[in-house]
N, C-alpha and C positions, 0 to 999 in steps of 0.2 A: 690686225694687230692693234691698230689705235683703238678699236673698239674693246679688245681686250686689257690694255693699258689702263683705258678710260675707267672699265668697270673695277680693275684692281685698284685705282687711284680712290674712286667715290665709295669702295668697298671699305677701303681702310677709314675715311672720313666717317663713313657711317658706324663702323666699329668704335672709332673714337668718340663719336656723338653719344653712342649708346653707352659705353663703359663710363663716360664723364658724367651722363646722367644718370646712371646706376649708383655710382658713387655718391652722388650728392643726395639721392634718395636714400641710400642707405645712412648718410650723415644725418640726413634730416629725421629718418625713422629713430636713429640711436639718440638724436636730440628729444623725439617725442617720448622714447622709453625712459630717458634720463628724467624728463619733465614729469611723466607719471609716476615714476619710482619716487621723486622728491614729494611728489603730492601724497604719496600713500604714507611716505614717512611723516610728514607733517601731521596727516590724520591720526596716524597711530601714536605720535607723540601727544596729541590733543586729548586722544581718548585716556592715556596713561595718566596725563595732568588731571583730567577729570576725576577718575578713578582713584586717584591718590589722594584728593580732597573728600570723595566721598565717605569713606569708611571714617574720617575724622569728623566730618558733619554728622554721620550716624552715631557715633560715639558720643559727641557733645550733645546731641539730643536725647541719648539714652542717659547720660549722664546728669542732664538737665531735669529729666522726668524723674530719674532716682532721687535726685536732691528734692524735688518737688514734693515726692511721695514717700519721704523718708520716715515720715511719723504716721502714713496712712495705715488705718486698721486693716490687718489681714482678714480674708473671707470667714475664718474661723473664730472671729472675735464678735460679739454680738451685744447690742444694747438691751437691757432688761428693765429700764426705766418704767414702762408700762406693767410689765409681768411682775415685778419684784414685790413680794407681799410685805416688806418692810420698806415704808416711805422715807427714805434719805433726804437731808436737806443741804444743799451745797454750801459750803463756806462763803459767806458775804465778802466779794471781792469789789464792792463799789469805790470806785476812784474819788478821793476828796478833793473838790475844787479849789486851789489855792485862791486866797484873796490878792487884791491888787499889792499889797505890801508884802505878803509872803512871796509871791511871784517875782518882785522886784528883788527881794532877798536872794531866792534861790537862783535865779538867773545871775546875779552878780557873784555867786560862790564858784570857788575853783572846783569844788568837788560835786559830783552828781547826785543829787537827792530824790530817792523814791520812796523813803520810808513814809508810809501814809499817817503814821501816829506822829511822825516828827512834823509833818506838813499840818496836822490838825493842831498841835501846839502852838505853831507859828501863827494860825489863823487866830487863834486865842490869844495872842500876845498883843498887847496895845503899846505902841510906841508912839508918843507925840512930842519929840523936842521943839524947845521954844526957837522960832525962827530969828531971835536976837540973842541966843546963847552963844555969842561970840567966845571962841576958845575954849568952849566946854568940851570935855572929852570924858567917856565911859565906856566899860564893858561890863555887859550882861550875861553872866553864865547862864546857860540853859540844859547843861549835863552832857555826859558822854553817850551817844547814840549810834547805834547801828544805821547808816545812812544810805547804804546802797548795797545792791547785790550784782555780782559780775559772773555771768554763766562762762563755764569753759568747756562742758561737755554733758551732754544730753541723750540717754539712750531709753529704750523700752525693753523691757521684760515681759512679753505676752503671757507666759506662764510663771507668774511671780510668786503665787501663794495657791497651793492645790486646796479646795475648799467642798468638794463633793466627788462622789464616784457612783455612777448607776451602771448595774452589771445585768445582763440578760444570758441565761443557759440556754442553747438552742441545739445542744449536743446530742439530745436523743430526739430531736424534732424531724418533722417529715415535710416542713416548709418553711421558707424564710420569715424571720420575726423582725420588728421593729424596735429600735432602742431609742428612748426620750430623754432629755434631761429633766430631772425632778429634784429640787434640792432638798437634802435630806438633814433638817435642823438649821436653826439660825448660825451664820458665820459672819464675824465683823473681821476686817482686815484694817490695820492702823498702819498710817505712814509713820516715818521716822526720820529725826536727824541723825547723821552718822558721827557727828562730834558734839561734844558739850561745849556750850557757847553762852553768853550773856545776852539779855534779850531774846529767847527763842521764839516767843510771840511773833515779835516784829520781823525776825529772820525768816520764819515759817510763811508769813505773809509775803514778803518780797519774794522768796523763791517761788512760791505758788504763782503769784502774778507774772513772775518771768516765765515759767515753764508753761503756763497757760498761752501766753502771747506767741512763745516760741514753737509750740508743738499743735496748738489748737486743739488738744486733748482735753477731757473734762477731768482733770486731776484733782485729788482732794487728798487731805491727811486722814480720812475715815469714810468707809464704806461698809455698809451691812448688807447682806443677803438674806431674806426671809425664809423661813421654812416653807416648803411646798411651792416655791417659784418654779415655773416651768418655762419651756421655750418650745414652739410648735415644732422646730426642727426634729426630724426623725432619722435613724441611721439603721440601716439594712443589716441584719446578722444572718448570714446564711446557715444552712443545715449542717450539723457537725461542728459549730463554733460557739465559742464564749465570747459575748462582748461586753467591752468595759468602755464608757463614755465618762471622762473625767474633765471636770470644772475647775477652771483656774482663774483668780483675779489678775489682771494685768497690772503693772505699774511702771512709772517711769523713774529712773535713776538720774539724778542730778547732781553735778559737781560743779563747784565754782568758789568763789571768794566773797567774803562780807567785808565791807569797808565802814570801820569805825572811826570816830572822831568827837573831839570835844568841840561844842558848839556855842559860840558868843555871838552877841549883839554888839556891834561897836557904833559908838556915837561919837560923832566929830562935829561940833557945832549942829547945825540943822541937818547934818547927813547921817544916815544909818546904813550898816552894811552887816552881812553875815560872815564870821570869821570861824574857819575850822581849823582847829589845832591837833597836834599829836595824831597824825592819821595813821592807822595799823590796818592791816589786810590778815583775815583768817581764813583758812581753806576750810570748806564746809562741804557736806555731803548730805542728800536726802533721797529717800524711797517715798513716793506717791502713787497710792493706788488710783486706777480709774473709777470714778463713781458711776455706778450701775452698769457696769460692763463685766460679762464674763468669756472666756476662752475655752472652747469646748473641742476634745481630741478623743476620737474614738480609736480602738484598735481591737483586733481579734486573736483568740488563741485556740 
């Protein structure tokens, strides 16, 4: 009897110990599971965070690349500087170096000045006020000038003006034939200002200089393609097809504003300064063909 009671008592203790241990184990396992779940949640949130920024980074890089290559020439646009049978000359875009006096006058002006002809005139202007001319005042009128150009929009039309068509008839042929660009006749393409404006030569020079710096393209207000100019590129015309190869001169379309003003040299004692009065702005546009370049497009019929 005593042995049986002892066994029952100890069995109850063992059961208590066993169930208490299992309870703690389950609690510990539950804690581990929760810990692992929290870790997975943290990892998942981190992955989502990374990928949420990743497309933005890619988009930013693409946008940067697009902006960088905004004026890059497409693959179907070719330079024909070496092949052109008519030797074009680029318009002189040499920058005039301002003298010390001219630089001092320009730097002190409230209006930016980029007109090279006006800078040249300032270089040729001799002003030597006496250092003892106390109380002396004077104004020297230099005229009304186109002083600066502000660009607002620049676009490129890679098929601005068609100048040539080469054809190849392979409808009755029994093998593929090759079509090549060969210029038929001299063709000249001229740039234009889209609005009537005073001082057009100075305006063209400023627009041309601005567009060259902005696009890095060889723009000009005149280009000519000589007769029999050829390009080595050849295009396959399949059997039973009629091939056309069209040639175009690309051009840049520019829009902006010209700043006009009346220019004075002001003298006060021994001091001198450049004063611009009656400033006005006029909207202007221009088309400028690319110098010695051609765009080729082939299609079959």
